[in-house]
A tleap script that builds the chain and sets N, CA, C and O, in Angstrom:
source leaprc.protein.ff14SB
mol = sequence {
  NMET ALA THR ILE LEU TYR ILE GLU ASP ASN
  ASP ASP ASN LEU PHE MET LEU SER GLY ARG
  LEU GLN LEU ALA GLY HIE ASP VAL LEU THR
  ALA LEU ASP GLY GLU SER GLY ILE GLU LYS
  ALA VAL SER ASP LEU PRO ASP LEU ILE ILE
  MET ASP LEU ILE LEU PRO GLY ILE ASP GLY
  TRP GLU THR THR ARG GLN LEU LYS SER ILE
  ALA ALA THR GLN ASN ILE PRO VAL ILE ALA
  LEU SER SER ASN ALA SER THR GLU ASP ARG
  ALA ARG SER LEU ALA ALA GLY CYS VAL ASP
  PHE ASP THR LYS PRO VAL ASP PHE ASN ARG
  LEU LEU ARG LYS ILE SER ALA CYS ALA CVAL
}
set mol.1.N position { 21.341 -13.725 0.749 }
set mol.1.CA position { 20.189 -13.432 0.651 }
set mol.1.C position { 19.771 -12.324 1.210 }
set mol.1.O position { 20.324 -12.169 2.299 }
set mol.2.N position { 18.949 -11.382 0.913 }
set mol.2.CA position { 18.260 -10.283 1.374 }
set mol.2.C position { 17.001 -10.184 2.604 }
set mol.2.O position { 16.145 -11.068 2.584 }
set mol.3.N position { 16.937 -9.338 3.426 }
set mol.3.CA position { 16.193 -9.398 4.274 }
set mol.3.C position { 14.897 -8.308 3.497 }
set mol.3.O position { 15.171 -7.126 3.285 }
set mol.4.N position { 13.863 -8.739 3.225 }
set mol.4.CA position { 12.654 -7.882 2.528 }
set mol.4.C position { 11.579 -7.605 3.309 }
set mol.4.O position { 10.985 -8.576 3.777 }
set mol.5.N position { 11.172 -6.475 3.571 }
set mol.5.CA position { 9.941 -6.127 4.227 }
set mol.5.C position { 8.830 -5.835 2.823 }
set mol.5.O position { 9.057 -4.958 1.990 }
set mol.6.N position { 7.925 -6.524 2.790 }
set mol.6.CA position { 6.799 -6.753 1.840 }
set mol.6.C position { 5.618 -6.174 2.541 }
set mol.6.O position { 5.008 -6.821 3.393 }
set mol.7.N position { 5.241 -4.781 2.139 }
set mol.7.CA position { 3.992 -4.103 2.407 }
set mol.7.C position { 2.696 -4.331 1.503 }
set mol.7.O position { 2.644 -3.875 0.361 }
set mol.8.N position { 1.662 -5.054 2.069 }
set mol.8.CA position { 0.792 -5.453 1.368 }
set mol.8.C position { -0.459 -5.832 2.355 }
set mol.8.O position { -0.477 -6.374 3.460 }
set mol.9.N position { -1.601 -5.279 1.424 }
set mol.9.CA position { -2.843 -5.224 2.601 }
set mol.9.C position { -3.391 -6.642 2.069 }
set mol.9.O position { -3.885 -7.357 2.941 }
set mol.10.N position { -3.376 -7.041 1.027 }
set mol.10.CA position { -4.177 -8.403 0.744 }
set mol.10.C position { -3.461 -9.605 1.084 }
set mol.10.O position { -2.323 -9.898 0.715 }
set mol.11.N position { -4.247 -10.285 1.837 }
set mol.11.CA position { -3.856 -11.559 2.377 }
set mol.11.C position { -3.307 -12.608 1.894 }
set mol.11.O position { -2.476 -13.358 2.406 }
set mol.12.N position { -4.002 -12.647 0.472 }
set mol.12.CA position { -3.642 -13.566 -0.465 }
set mol.12.C position { -2.250 -13.371 -1.241 }
set mol.12.O position { -1.409 -14.261 -1.368 }
set mol.13.N position { -2.141 -12.036 -1.750 }
set mol.13.CA position { -0.889 -11.690 -2.380 }
set mol.13.C position { 0.082 -11.708 -1.427 }
set mol.13.O position { 1.150 -12.155 -1.847 }
set mol.14.N position { 0.067 -11.265 0.086 }
set mol.14.CA position { 1.031 -11.444 1.066 }
set mol.14.C position { 1.535 -12.641 1.459 }
set mol.14.O position { 2.634 -12.840 1.978 }
set mol.15.N position { 0.530 -13.579 1.142 }
set mol.15.CA position { 0.960 -15.189 1.710 }
set mol.15.C position { 1.871 -15.646 0.452 }
set mol.15.O position { 2.890 -16.320 0.600 }
set mol.16.N position { 1.413 -15.225 -0.736 }
set mol.16.CA position { 1.784 -16.135 -1.738 }
set mol.16.C position { 3.195 -15.518 -2.304 }
set mol.16.O position { 3.952 -16.351 -2.803 }
set mol.17.N position { 3.601 -14.264 -2.286 }
set mol.17.CA position { 4.665 -13.736 -2.399 }
set mol.17.C position { 5.831 -13.882 -1.586 }
set mol.17.O position { 7.012 -14.016 -1.905 }
set mol.18.N position { 5.074 -13.811 -0.086 }
set mol.18.CA position { 6.033 -14.005 1.089 }
set mol.18.C position { 6.653 -15.297 1.126 }
set mol.18.O position { 7.758 -15.523 1.620 }
set mol.19.N position { 5.902 -16.127 0.586 }
set mol.19.CA position { 6.089 -17.537 0.747 }
set mol.19.C position { 7.257 -17.835 -0.428 }
set mol.19.O position { 8.323 -18.426 -0.254 }
set mol.20.N position { 6.785 -17.302 -1.570 }
set mol.20.CA position { 8.019 -17.871 -2.712 }
set mol.20.C position { 9.099 -16.903 -2.118 }
set mol.20.O position { 10.049 -17.659 -1.917 }
set mol.21.N position { 9.415 -15.847 -1.790 }
set mol.21.CA position { 10.578 -15.051 -1.306 }
set mol.21.C position { 11.128 -15.954 -0.268 }
set mol.21.O position { 12.359 -15.944 -0.277 }
set mol.22.N position { 10.562 -16.790 0.692 }
set mol.22.CA position { 11.135 -17.426 1.378 }
set mol.22.C position { 12.031 -18.677 0.954 }
set mol.22.O position { 13.097 -19.076 1.422 }
set mol.23.N position { 11.369 -19.086 0.077 }
set mol.23.CA position { 11.706 -20.254 -0.638 }
set mol.23.C position { 12.740 -19.932 -1.430 }
set mol.23.O position { 13.464 -20.890 -1.702 }
set mol.24.N position { 13.087 -18.765 -1.948 }
set mol.24.CA position { 14.040 -18.629 -2.705 }
set mol.24.C position { 15.316 -18.048 -1.844 }
set mol.24.O position { 16.282 -17.444 -2.308 }
set mol.25.N position { 15.052 -18.413 -0.368 }
set mol.25.CA position { 15.914 -17.975 0.603 }
set mol.25.C position { 16.222 -16.497 1.236 }
set mol.25.O position { 17.264 -16.090 1.749 }
set mol.26.N position { 15.132 -15.913 1.057 }
set mol.26.CA position { 14.962 -14.492 1.686 }
set mol.26.C position { 14.382 -14.474 3.224 }
set mol.26.O position { 13.476 -15.155 3.703 }
set mol.27.N position { 14.994 -13.724 3.684 }
set mol.27.CA position { 14.039 -13.362 5.140 }
set mol.27.C position { 12.938 -12.246 4.659 }
set mol.27.O position { 13.207 -11.217 4.039 }
set mol.28.N position { 11.459 -12.737 5.140 }
set mol.28.CA position { 10.568 -11.717 4.842 }
set mol.28.C position { 10.129 -11.304 6.214 }
set mol.28.O position { 10.057 -12.018 7.214 }
set mol.29.N position { 9.842 -10.006 6.092 }
set mol.29.CA position { 8.864 -9.189 7.042 }
set mol.29.C position { 7.821 -8.691 6.496 }
set mol.29.O position { 7.870 -8.327 5.321 }
set mol.30.N position { 6.805 -8.589 7.157 }
set mol.30.CA position { 5.595 -8.226 6.634 }
set mol.30.C position { 4.943 -7.072 7.177 }
set mol.30.O position { 5.223 -6.929 8.367 }
set mol.31.N position { 4.114 -6.135 6.685 }
set mol.31.CA position { 2.895 -5.051 7.247 }
set mol.31.C position { 2.049 -4.712 6.409 }
set mol.31.O position { 2.341 -4.339 5.273 }
set mol.32.N position { 0.846 -4.800 6.878 }
set mol.32.CA position { -0.584 -4.263 6.055 }
set mol.32.C position { -0.807 -3.123 5.941 }
set mol.32.O position { -1.860 -2.733 5.437 }
set mol.33.N position { 0.161 -2.275 6.397 }
set mol.33.CA position { -0.327 -0.770 6.068 }
set mol.33.C position { 0.867 -0.158 5.919 }
set mol.33.O position { 1.885 -0.812 6.147 }
set mol.34.N position { 0.952 1.146 5.527 }
set mol.34.CA position { 1.911 2.254 5.311 }
set mol.34.C position { 2.388 2.601 6.561 }
set mol.34.O position { 3.579 2.385 6.787 }
set mol.35.N position { 1.520 3.224 7.634 }
set mol.35.CA position { 1.963 3.152 8.825 }
set mol.35.C position { 2.783 2.398 9.831 }
set mol.35.O position { 3.614 2.895 10.591 }
set mol.36.N position { 2.419 1.042 9.731 }
set mol.36.CA position { 2.925 -0.016 10.226 }
set mol.36.C position { 4.045 -0.657 9.385 }
set mol.36.O position { 4.751 -1.573 9.807 }
set mol.37.N position { 4.140 -0.169 8.305 }
set mol.37.CA position { 5.511 -0.632 7.098 }
set mol.37.C position { 6.582 0.293 7.672 }
set mol.37.O position { 7.696 -0.146 7.957 }
set mol.38.N position { 6.203 1.731 7.862 }
set mol.38.CA position { 7.271 2.707 8.384 }
set mol.38.C position { 7.569 2.022 9.570 }
set mol.38.O position { 8.653 1.440 9.528 }
set mol.39.N position { 6.916 1.909 10.651 }
set mol.39.CA position { 7.405 1.368 11.953 }
set mol.39.C position { 8.623 0.099 11.635 }
set mol.39.O position { 9.805 0.053 11.975 }
set mol.40.N position { 7.733 -0.935 10.794 }
set mol.40.CA position { 8.748 -1.832 10.779 }
set mol.40.C position { 10.167 -1.648 9.979 }
set mol.40.O position { 11.180 -2.298 10.236 }
set mol.41.N position { 10.077 -0.828 9.150 }
set mol.41.CA position { 11.477 -0.373 8.302 }
set mol.41.C position { 12.343 0.291 9.439 }
set mol.41.O position { 13.497 -0.059 9.684 }
set mol.42.N position { 11.672 1.275 10.102 }
set mol.42.CA position { 12.585 1.660 11.108 }
set mol.42.C position { 13.310 0.939 12.280 }
set mol.42.O position { 14.473 1.152 12.624 }
set mol.43.N position { 12.346 -0.048 12.901 }
set mol.43.CA position { 12.902 -0.854 13.549 }
set mol.43.C position { 13.797 -2.009 13.251 }
set mol.43.O position { 14.835 -2.228 13.876 }
set mol.44.N position { 13.412 -2.633 12.408 }
set mol.44.CA position { 14.139 -3.814 11.343 }
set mol.44.C position { 14.958 -3.318 10.509 }
set mol.44.O position { 15.840 -4.110 10.177 }
set mol.45.N position { 15.022 -2.020 9.907 }
set mol.45.CA position { 15.840 -1.847 8.896 }
set mol.45.C position { 16.465 -2.808 7.969 }
set mol.45.O position { 17.636 -3.173 8.076 }
set mol.46.N position { 15.427 -3.314 6.812 }
set mol.46.CA position { 15.375 -4.450 5.943 }
set mol.46.C position { 16.505 -3.807 4.475 }
set mol.46.O position { 16.808 -2.631 4.270 }
set mol.47.N position { 16.957 -5.133 3.585 }
set mol.47.CA position { 17.774 -4.439 2.817 }
set mol.47.C position { 16.889 -3.785 1.878 }
set mol.47.O position { 17.374 -2.889 1.188 }
set mol.48.N position { 15.623 -4.098 1.735 }
set mol.48.CA position { 14.761 -3.933 0.426 }
set mol.48.C position { 13.433 -3.928 0.801 }
set mol.48.O position { 13.191 -4.691 1.736 }
set mol.49.N position { 12.658 -3.414 0.438 }
set mol.49.CA position { 11.121 -2.886 0.600 }
set mol.49.C position { 10.548 -3.433 -0.906 }
set mol.49.O position { 11.109 -3.251 -1.987 }
set mol.50.N position { 9.543 -4.001 -0.718 }
set mol.50.CA position { 8.569 -4.323 -1.661 }
set mol.50.C position { 7.236 -3.384 -1.036 }
set mol.50.O position { 6.829 -3.364 0.125 }
set mol.51.N position { 6.774 -2.704 -2.102 }
set mol.51.CA position { 5.756 -1.810 -1.545 }
set mol.51.C position { 4.496 -1.992 -2.894 }
set mol.51.O position { 4.602 -1.878 -4.115 }
set mol.52.N position { 3.294 -2.327 -1.976 }
set mol.52.CA position { 2.189 -1.977 -2.736 }
set mol.52.C position { 1.720 -0.699 -2.687 }
set mol.52.O position { 1.720 -0.026 -1.657 }
set mol.53.N position { 1.207 -0.224 -4.048 }
set mol.53.CA position { 0.779 1.170 -3.981 }
set mol.53.C position { -0.569 1.565 -3.647 }
set mol.53.O position { -0.771 2.749 -3.379 }
set mol.54.N position { -1.467 0.778 -3.627 }
set mol.54.CA position { -2.792 0.852 -2.897 }
set mol.54.C position { -3.262 0.393 -1.616 }
set mol.54.O position { -3.867 -0.671 -1.488 }
set mol.55.N position { -2.962 1.275 -0.544 }
set mol.55.CA position { -2.910 0.594 0.976 }
set mol.55.C position { -3.824 1.443 1.451 }
set mol.55.O position { -4.018 2.526 0.899 }
set mol.56.N position { -4.642 0.967 2.771 }
set mol.56.CA position { -5.441 1.476 3.407 }
set mol.56.C position { -4.642 2.485 4.256 }
set mol.56.O position { -3.460 2.324 4.562 }
set mol.57.N position { -5.408 3.549 4.608 }
set mol.57.CA position { -4.462 4.896 5.016 }
set mol.57.C position { -3.637 5.489 4.233 }
set mol.57.O position { -3.983 5.904 3.128 }
set mol.58.N position { -2.357 5.613 4.733 }
set mol.58.CA position { -1.634 6.134 3.594 }
set mol.58.C position { -1.113 5.263 2.441 }
set mol.58.O position { -0.719 4.119 2.670 }
set mol.59.N position { -1.104 5.753 1.287 }
set mol.59.CA position { -0.815 5.001 0.038 }
set mol.59.C position { 0.741 4.671 -0.185 }
set mol.59.O position { 1.691 5.284 0.303 }
set mol.60.N position { 0.778 3.488 -1.088 }
set mol.60.CA position { 2.372 3.381 -0.997 }
set mol.60.C position { 3.218 4.382 -1.585 }
set mol.60.O position { 4.415 4.332 -1.300 }
set mol.61.N position { 2.696 5.518 -2.561 }
set mol.61.CA position { 3.575 6.477 -2.960 }
set mol.61.C position { 3.813 7.202 -1.474 }
set mol.61.O position { 4.993 7.358 -1.157 }
set mol.62.N position { 2.935 7.594 -0.667 }
set mol.62.CA position { 3.278 8.508 0.641 }
set mol.62.C position { 4.134 7.721 1.518 }
set mol.62.O position { 5.143 8.255 1.977 }
set mol.63.N position { 3.855 6.540 1.798 }
set mol.63.CA position { 4.665 5.719 2.283 }
set mol.63.C position { 5.939 5.786 2.094 }
set mol.63.O position { 6.680 5.966 3.061 }
set mol.64.N position { 6.435 5.656 0.826 }
set mol.64.CA position { 7.544 5.794 0.383 }
set mol.64.C position { 8.174 7.284 0.450 }
set mol.64.O position { 9.369 7.475 0.222 }
set mol.65.N position { 7.527 8.031 0.689 }
set mol.65.CA position { 8.052 9.799 0.463 }
set mol.65.C position { 8.621 9.645 2.026 }
set mol.65.O position { 9.760 10.036 2.278 }
set mol.66.N position { 7.925 9.161 2.884 }
set mol.66.CA position { 7.863 9.546 4.159 }
set mol.66.C position { 9.094 8.604 4.509 }
set mol.66.O position { 9.944 9.154 5.209 }
set mol.67.N position { 9.391 7.055 4.088 }
set mol.67.CA position { 10.454 6.275 4.097 }
set mol.67.C position { 11.746 7.272 3.722 }
set mol.67.O position { 12.621 7.545 4.544 }
set mol.68.N position { 11.729 7.604 2.804 }
set mol.68.CA position { 12.773 8.439 2.208 }
set mol.68.C position { 13.277 10.148 2.823 }
set mol.68.O position { 14.181 10.842 2.358 }
set mol.69.N position { 12.399 10.464 3.930 }
set mol.69.CA position { 12.230 11.350 4.771 }
set mol.69.C position { 13.069 11.112 6.124 }
set mol.69.O position { 13.606 11.949 6.848 }
set mol.70.N position { 13.021 9.829 6.230 }
set mol.70.CA position { 13.979 9.460 7.528 }
set mol.70.C position { 15.255 9.090 7.555 }
set mol.70.O position { 15.631 8.434 6.584 }
set mol.71.N position { 16.050 9.329 8.413 }
set mol.71.CA position { 17.551 9.472 7.757 }
set mol.71.C position { 18.101 7.933 7.758 }
set mol.71.O position { 19.066 7.524 7.111 }
set mol.72.N position { 17.004 6.936 8.908 }
set mol.72.CA position { 17.408 5.791 9.025 }
set mol.72.C position { 16.962 4.910 7.913 }
set mol.72.O position { 17.549 3.834 7.799 }
set mol.73.N position { 16.059 5.189 7.116 }
set mol.73.CA position { 15.527 4.355 6.027 }
set mol.73.C position { 15.569 4.876 4.436 }
set mol.73.O position { 15.086 4.276 3.475 }
set mol.74.N position { 16.230 6.071 4.420 }
set mol.74.CA position { 16.274 6.990 3.352 }
set mol.74.C position { 16.862 6.313 2.042 }
set mol.74.O position { 16.511 6.445 0.869 }
set mol.75.N position { 18.045 5.412 2.711 }
set mol.75.CA position { 18.700 4.479 1.563 }
set mol.75.C position { 18.439 3.259 1.334 }
set mol.75.O position { 19.243 2.680 0.603 }
set mol.76.N position { 17.471 2.609 1.769 }
set mol.76.CA position { 16.759 1.322 1.596 }
set mol.76.C position { 15.962 1.844 0.203 }
set mol.76.O position { 15.358 2.885 -0.056 }
set mol.77.N position { 16.294 0.437 -0.682 }
set mol.77.CA position { 15.674 0.621 -1.863 }
set mol.77.C position { 14.193 0.089 -1.857 }
set mol.77.O position { 13.916 -0.822 -1.076 }
set mol.78.N position { 13.308 0.564 -2.616 }
set mol.78.CA position { 11.868 0.249 -2.639 }
set mol.78.C position { 11.254 -0.148 -3.926 }
set mol.78.O position { 10.990 0.735 -4.741 }
set mol.79.N position { 10.999 -1.403 -4.192 }
set mol.79.CA position { 10.356 -1.549 -5.493 }
set mol.79.C position { 8.545 -1.609 -5.385 }
set mol.79.O position { 7.869 -2.459 -4.805 }
set mol.80.N position { 8.136 -0.552 -6.059 }
set mol.80.CA position { 6.827 -0.478 -6.161 }
set mol.80.C position { 6.133 -1.932 -6.948 }
set mol.80.O position { 6.653 -2.532 -7.888 }
set mol.81.N position { 4.835 -2.279 -6.269 }
set mol.81.CA position { 4.258 -3.288 -6.856 }
set mol.81.C position { 2.929 -3.033 -7.050 }
set mol.81.O position { 2.260 -2.888 -6.027 }
set mol.82.N position { 2.236 -2.916 -8.388 }
set mol.82.CA position { 1.135 -2.397 -8.697 }
set mol.82.C position { 0.260 -3.502 -9.672 }
set mol.82.O position { 0.873 -4.073 -10.574 }
set mol.83.N position { -1.003 -3.745 -9.485 }
set mol.83.CA position { -2.050 -4.256 -10.702 }
set mol.83.C position { -2.092 -3.117 -11.915 }
set mol.83.O position { -2.351 -3.419 -13.080 }
set mol.84.N position { -1.858 -2.038 -11.560 }
set mol.84.CA position { -2.024 -0.969 -12.469 }
set mol.84.C position { -0.635 -0.802 -13.351 }
set mol.84.O position { 0.314 -0.520 -12.619 }
set mol.85.N position { -0.421 -0.869 -14.222 }
set mol.85.CA position { 0.965 -1.164 -15.221 }
set mol.85.C position { 1.009 0.222 -15.909 }
set mol.85.O position { 1.860 0.319 -16.794 }
set mol.86.N position { 0.331 1.189 -15.689 }
set mol.86.CA position { 0.265 2.392 -16.329 }
set mol.86.C position { 1.756 3.203 -16.161 }
set mol.86.O position { 2.486 3.151 -15.172 }
set mol.87.N position { 1.988 3.949 -17.385 }
set mol.87.CA position { 3.335 4.796 -17.378 }
set mol.87.C position { 3.298 5.703 -16.243 }
set mol.87.O position { 4.344 6.190 -15.813 }
set mol.88.N position { 1.909 6.022 -15.613 }
set mol.88.CA position { 1.829 7.178 -14.836 }
set mol.88.C position { 1.995 6.851 -13.747 }
set mol.88.O position { 2.505 7.671 -12.983 }
set mol.89.N position { 1.656 5.622 -13.291 }
set mol.89.CA position { 2.066 4.975 -12.041 }
set mol.89.C position { 3.568 4.704 -11.834 }
set mol.89.O position { 4.213 4.707 -10.786 }
set mol.90.N position { 3.907 4.500 -12.935 }
set mol.90.CA position { 5.420 3.909 -12.839 }
set mol.90.C position { 6.267 5.322 -12.580 }
set mol.90.O position { 7.208 5.283 -11.787 }
set mol.91.N position { 5.985 6.363 -13.140 }
set mol.91.CA position { 6.334 7.657 -13.107 }
set mol.91.C position { 6.390 8.100 -11.657 }
set mol.91.O position { 7.441 8.460 -11.127 }
set mol.92.N position { 5.200 8.060 -11.027 }
set mol.92.CA position { 4.588 8.456 -9.988 }
set mol.92.C position { 5.477 7.673 -8.869 }
set mol.92.O position { 5.823 8.256 -7.841 }
set mol.93.N position { 5.758 6.576 -9.080 }
set mol.93.CA position { 6.664 5.703 -8.335 }
set mol.93.C position { 8.069 5.897 -7.945 }
set mol.93.O position { 8.704 5.730 -6.904 }
set mol.94.N position { 8.348 6.317 -9.165 }
set mol.94.CA position { 10.014 6.752 -9.336 }
set mol.94.C position { 9.978 8.018 -8.636 }
set mol.94.O position { 10.665 8.190 -7.628 }
set mol.95.N position { 9.085 9.074 -9.190 }
set mol.95.CA position { 9.163 10.574 -8.173 }
set mol.95.C position { 9.034 10.293 -6.628 }
set mol.95.O position { 9.376 11.056 -5.726 }
set mol.96.N position { 8.500 9.110 -6.513 }
set mol.96.CA position { 8.203 9.097 -4.966 }
set mol.96.C position { 9.477 8.618 -4.191 }
set mol.96.O position { 9.492 8.802 -2.974 }
set mol.97.N position { 10.410 8.095 -4.721 }
set mol.97.CA position { 11.469 7.344 -4.395 }
set mol.97.C position { 12.091 5.945 -4.675 }
set mol.97.O position { 13.200 5.430 -4.537 }
set mol.98.N position { 10.957 5.598 -5.097 }
set mol.98.CA position { 10.910 3.897 -5.547 }
set mol.98.C position { 12.193 3.617 -6.507 }
set mol.98.O position { 12.351 4.544 -7.301 }
set mol.99.N position { 12.924 2.819 -6.605 }
set mol.99.CA position { 14.166 2.469 -7.413 }
set mol.99.C position { 13.700 1.879 -8.669 }
set mol.99.O position { 14.267 2.030 -9.752 }
set mol.100.N position { 12.386 1.038 -8.418 }
set mol.100.CA position { 12.034 0.194 -9.550 }
set mol.100.C position { 10.477 0.049 -9.228 }
set mol.100.O position { 9.951 0.343 -8.154 }
set mol.101.N position { 9.715 -0.559 -10.580 }
set mol.101.CA position { 8.273 -0.842 -10.311 }
set mol.101.C position { 8.268 -1.891 -11.125 }
set mol.101.O position { 8.896 -2.126 -12.157 }
set mol.102.N position { 7.186 -2.710 -10.305 }
set mol.102.CA position { 6.747 -3.959 -11.297 }
set mol.102.C position { 5.339 -4.034 -11.156 }
set mol.102.O position { 4.710 -3.091 -10.677 }
set mol.103.N position { 4.757 -5.154 -11.562 }
set mol.103.CA position { 3.519 -5.431 -12.030 }
set mol.103.C position { 2.892 -6.809 -11.305 }
set mol.103.O position { 3.459 -7.860 -11.004 }
set mol.104.N position { 1.482 -6.382 -11.144 }
set mol.104.CA position { 0.799 -7.824 -10.555 }
set mol.104.C position { -0.085 -8.106 -11.535 }
set mol.104.O position { -0.689 -7.206 -12.120 }
set mol.105.N position { -0.270 -9.541 -11.845 }
set mol.105.CA position { 0.177 -10.550 -11.231 }
set mol.105.C position { 1.883 -10.318 -11.442 }
set mol.105.O position { 2.522 -9.785 -12.349 }
set mol.106.N position { 2.310 -11.007 -10.108 }
set mol.106.CA position { 3.860 -11.062 -10.058 }
set mol.106.C position { 4.757 -11.839 -11.098 }
set mol.106.O position { 4.645 -13.045 -10.880 }
set mol.107.N position { 5.589 -11.584 -12.128 }
set mol.107.CA position { 6.388 -12.587 -12.674 }
set mol.107.C position { 7.812 -12.704 -11.810 }
set mol.107.O position { 8.822 -12.003 -11.857 }
set mol.108.N position { 7.460 -13.958 -10.944 }
set mol.108.CA position { 8.506 -14.049 -10.095 }
set mol.108.C position { 9.914 -13.877 -10.528 }
set mol.108.O position { 10.599 -13.018 -9.974 }
set mol.109.N position { 10.412 -14.631 -11.486 }
set mol.109.CA position { 11.725 -14.660 -12.204 }
set mol.109.C position { 12.210 -12.922 -12.272 }
set mol.109.O position { 13.269 -12.573 -11.748 }
set mol.110.N position { 11.484 -12.127 -12.832 }
set mol.110.CA position { 11.679 -10.724 -13.223 }
set mol.110.C position { 11.802 -10.086 -12.101 }
set mol.110.O position { 12.769 -9.343 -11.938 }
set mol.111.N position { 10.757 -10.272 -11.027 }
set mol.111.CA position { 10.750 -9.821 -9.742 }
set mol.111.C position { 12.219 -10.134 -8.909 }
set mol.111.O position { 12.836 -9.203 -8.390 }
set mol.112.N position { 12.681 -11.471 -8.844 }
set mol.112.CA position { 13.800 -11.784 -8.292 }
set mol.112.C position { 15.092 -11.104 -8.804 }
set mol.112.O position { 16.024 -10.767 -8.073 }
set mol.113.N position { 15.036 -10.925 -10.272 }
set mol.113.CA position { 16.174 -10.182 -10.986 }
set mol.113.C position { 16.245 -8.804 -10.142 }
set mol.113.O position { 17.181 -8.400 -9.453 }
set mol.114.N position { 15.218 -8.307 -10.344 }
set mol.114.CA position { 14.908 -6.652 -9.568 }
set mol.114.C position { 15.362 -6.799 -8.449 }
set mol.114.O position { 16.321 -6.075 -8.184 }
set mol.115.N position { 14.996 -7.530 -7.625 }
set mol.115.CA position { 15.557 -7.787 -6.018 }
set mol.115.C position { 17.032 -7.923 -6.133 }
set mol.115.O position { 17.777 -7.070 -5.649 }
set mol.116.N position { 17.453 -8.916 -6.728 }
set mol.116.CA position { 19.271 -8.780 -6.810 }
set mol.116.C position { 19.948 -7.623 -7.291 }
set mol.116.O position { 21.033 -7.205 -6.888 }
set mol.117.N position { 19.200 -7.116 -8.220 }
set mol.117.CA position { 19.891 -5.671 -8.555 }
set mol.117.C position { 20.109 -4.528 -7.743 }
set mol.117.O position { 20.976 -3.663 -7.867 }
set mol.118.N position { 18.963 -4.665 -6.666 }
set mol.118.CA position { 18.866 -3.537 -5.780 }
set mol.118.C position { 19.513 -4.028 -4.429 }
set mol.118.O position { 20.214 -3.200 -3.847 }
set mol.119.N position { 19.382 -5.117 -3.932 }
set mol.119.CA position { 19.752 -5.648 -2.843 }
set mol.119.C position { 21.176 -6.112 -2.823 }
set mol.119.O position { 21.380 -7.326 -2.827 }
set mol.120.N position { 22.230 -5.237 -2.801 }
set mol.120.CA position { 23.553 -5.747 -2.942 }
set mol.120.C position { 24.007 -5.908 -1.622 }
set mol.120.O position { 25.139 -6.341 -1.407 }
savepdb mol mol.pdb
quit
């Protein structure tokens, strides 16, 4: 299973999804904002990052761009996660460097398939 860094500022979402990912066998690291997410990604080098897009401080798009500009983290796949399912947000996420995009509320089985496809 994968080590996943979940960057999310909503405590309820963080608790729910982290718990479900752990029950599915993944190791889960968490960060509450983009800045601490970047620090954790650089220090722990997870297999995959799940990125909320609306974060305090720097948003998920900018956080992803910064991660992609750092040699140590540039190849870590990032899946964007947002309650806004617009095609604009999807396109913006892919342009920032995300490999995929998913929506909230989370369809957990669909997200697991995306994780499996990314974290080989």
